[in-house]
Every structure is written in structure tokens, then in C-alpha cells.
Steps between C-alpha positions, in 0.01 A plus 500: 500500500479140376369315203429132441507267201321170505588175313261604217678832444229713653644805672370667815614860543490748784519249789561691819441193716558205268330219685200699606457681166531178293249312710249787455558515122482127446208446740662257748530509877823314549852490346797272540860621481698387194863419541793428270827315582571191706799580718397857591140548387392855413144631517422624146125531483165341579284213383140638497243260362628381163743791468870479582592865523865612515543841671737772374595818667458801277749788540528823304760491231728804531793553272784710658 
């Protein structure tokens, strides 16, 4: 499961397929990959319309 946070602080929960789910929720038909880093860029999210959404993987927290 994934979640996203855009530059305005809006959160998007329960993203099974982040790109597809975000485009449906935001009402857009295209998305561009968002990268961070210059030497070895890493794909960290998507730019969809005016939203720059950083994607996070959500894992269950289990304490041993």
C-alpha cells in the first residue's frame, strides 16, 4: 500500500497503484515522474497537474 503527500500538505491514502489512482482522484489523464538528486536521480513521485506528489510506501508497524 502507498500514500502520497503533495506540496500543499494534502494526503492521498490507500493508493494501490499510485500513478493510476492519483490521476483518477485528481481528474487528470497524464502524469510526469518526479525525481530528486543530480548525480544519481531517484524517482520519488509524480507531477500531476499542479500537484507535486511524493509517494511513500506504507508498511505495518510491528513491535517484536
